[in-house]
N, C-alpha and C positions, 0 to 999 in steps of 0.2 A: 139698196140703190145702186145705177149702172153706171162704173167709170169704163168711160169709152178713149180707147188709147189710141184706133185710127182707122179708116176706109181705106179699104183695098177690093181688089178683085180677088173671087173665090182662089184660095191658095193652091197651088201643083204638087206640094211637097206640105209634110207638116213641121209642124214645130217643135221646139226640143221639148221634152217629156219631162224633164226637169223644170221648165222658166215657170218664176213665176212674177207676178206683180205688184200692185200697190198691197200691203196688208199681208203680202206672202203668197197672195192666194194666185193659183192659175191663171192665166187670161182663155176666153172660150169666143168660136166665132159664131156673131148673129149675123143669119142670110136672111137678104133682105132682098129676091128679086135676083141680078147679077152682080150686087155690091155686097159686101163685107164687112159690117163692125165688128172690131177685136174690143170685147169687153171686159170687165171684172167686177164681181159683187163687192160694195166697200159700205161700211154703217152706217147708216144717217146722223149716226152721233155726232160722228166727224166732219160727214160729207153734205149736211143738210146747209142753207144758205149761210143762216149766221155759225154756229163751227165753225164750216169752212173760212169763212173770212177772219176770226179768230185765229185759224191754223196757218192762215195764207201770212200773218205776222208771225209767226213764227219759225224763226231760220231753220233749226234743228228737223221739227218737222215736213218744213219744205224742201228743204235739201235730201231726205229721205226717199220721198213723195217722187221728186223727180230723178232720182237715180232708179226707181224701181220703173216710171214710165218709159227712162230712156230704156231700160233693159228690155224693156217687152218691145220697145219699136225699133234696138239694133237687132233681136234677132227674127224680127218682122220682116226688114229689110236684107238678110239672107235669102230668104226664097221668096220676094216679092218686092214690086217698089210700091210702100204705104204714102197714104198723104196723110200723116201725123196731127191729131186734133192737140187744142191746145191745153197745156198742165190743169187737171181736175175739172175736164170735163165732167159731167155727170147727169143723169137722167135720174127719173122715179124709178122707173121699171123696164122692159124689155120694150113695152108698146110706143115709149117715151124715144128709144135712140131708134124704133121704126119709125116712128112719125119724121125723125130728123134726118133718114135717109132717104125716104118719099121726098121730105120740101128739097132736101138740095141734090136730087137725082142728078139736074142737069148739069152742074157744077162740078161734080163727084168724079162726073163721067169725063170732062172734058179735062180737068186738071190731073186724073189715071194716065189720060188716053198723051199728057203732055210729058209727063212724065216715065210714060212706059217704058221698062227695059234702062234707066238711067240714076245715077245718082251723084248725091252733091259733094264737092270738094271744096276746103274753105281755104284760100290763101292770104297771110297775113305778112305784110313787110314793117319792118321797124327800125328805128335809127336811134343813135344813143342820143341821149338826153341831153341839151344844150350844154349845161353846165359839168357834161360831162368830156364836154369835148377839149382839146389842149390849144393852149396857147403859142400860135404858130411865130411868132414874135421872139420865144425867149424862154428859156426853163421853167419851170413852175416855180421852181427853187430860186430863181433870181428875184432880187426885190426890187422894186421901181427905185429909180435915180431920182426922181422928181415928180413931182403933181404931172408936168406935160409928159414926161416917160410912160406914165400910169394911164394919162388917159390914150397916150397912142396906144398902147398894147390891148386898151378897150376896144379902142374901134377897129383893131387889127382883129381882136377875136371875134366881134361882132361880124365881120365881114365875111372871115371864114366860115362862122357857122351858117349864116345866111346861104354861102355859095354850097354847100353839105346839104341845105335843106331842098335847096335848088335841084340839087345832083337827086337827090334822093326821091323829091317828087317826079323826075323825071325817069327815072330808074321802074317807079313803081306804076309811070302811065306806060309805059313802051309793054312793061311787064303783062298789064291787063289786057293790054292791045293783043298780045302775042296768045295770053291763054284763050282768051275770049275767041280767038280765030279758032282753037281749038274745040270749043264748047258750045251745047246745043244752046245757051242758054246763059246768061250772067245778071249778077248782082250786086253792085256796089255800095255797102254798108258803111255806117257811121264811124268814125274811127274810133277805135277803143280808148276809155280812159283807163291810164296807166296804174292810178290810183286804187279804181273801182277791180280792175283787172290781177294788178299785183304783176303785171307783167315788167320787166325792165324794160326801157326804150320809149319813143315816140314812137306809135301806130300812124304808119303812112297810107298804107292799103288794108283794108279790110274787106272782102271781096268771097262773092261766091260762085262757083262754077256749077253748071248744069251737064253731066257727061256721061257718056253711053258706056254703060259697062265694059262692053270690051273694046273701047276705046280709052280706059283708066288707065291703063298701063303706062300708053303712052304719054298719057297727059302728064302722069307721074313723073317721068322720065323728063318733059321736060322743064315742070318745074327744079326738078334735081339739079339740072342743068344752070339754071337762073340763079339756083343759091351759091355758086361758084363764080359767078358774073356780080352778084352780089356782095361778095367776099371782098372784091377790087373795088367796091367804092365805100370808101370806108365810113366804119359803123352803122352799116347796116347789115341787115338779118332775116330772112327768109323762111316763114315756119308753112307747113302745110299740115292739116286736119283732113280725116276723112276715109273710107268714105261715108259719107250719114245717107240717111234721107233725105229727101228734099226738101227740107225745111222752108230752104229761102224762095222756093217755085211754087205754092201751093195755093197763093193765089189767083184771082186773075190778074194777066198781065197788065190792063189798063190800069188797076188799082196798086201796081207794083212799082216802086222807083227803081230805077237801074236800066242796065243796056242789053240789048240782045245780040245774040251774037250773030 
């Protein structure tokens, strides 16, 4: 069977000779017209419909496959601007891949034109958990003198937490506006669940930005400057990831939620 990693235009430079993908097999280019699919052979015993469904429930197998998939995408991103496909996109043979390229040619060309010369940067803003906030009405070691004193402290703590949250939202909103103005496109994703991501703090902003390679250094410098500003707001942390293939921008704009710069 054929595992398909991405669709792109013909490569101007070769991929690393030692690059391997799923199953430890080097990917190859399958050319169809002016489109290229990066593919690799995979065994039917693992990637036919039924065994694949079972494998997708196996976290160890899924993690290993995802790492191999991402390794190929990362290598491809160094030489072109690919349109990554979903994990475990497989076809019976080369003819199935060619049919996909033929049927999706219009969309592939449209998206590749949009992301040409661009990469994706991710920016997240986190605020410390509410329960980690300190009580501004007194030291944590001071026991309340009465029930009324306890309630007063709790009200004061809730007020402080609400004010911190409002400041965090305001900071995230202003940051997104500033970054969007320096990007060609942007997407707002749903906040991450801290229990699932195992990242400390509450996710206030989870955004992706499509940025020209030539302007990426300026974009990174802008984010770095905002980290100092965030440090001045109690409990805020700004994280930058990338550059990535433009995962958040490979659908048609009308089908994606988010904002455009």
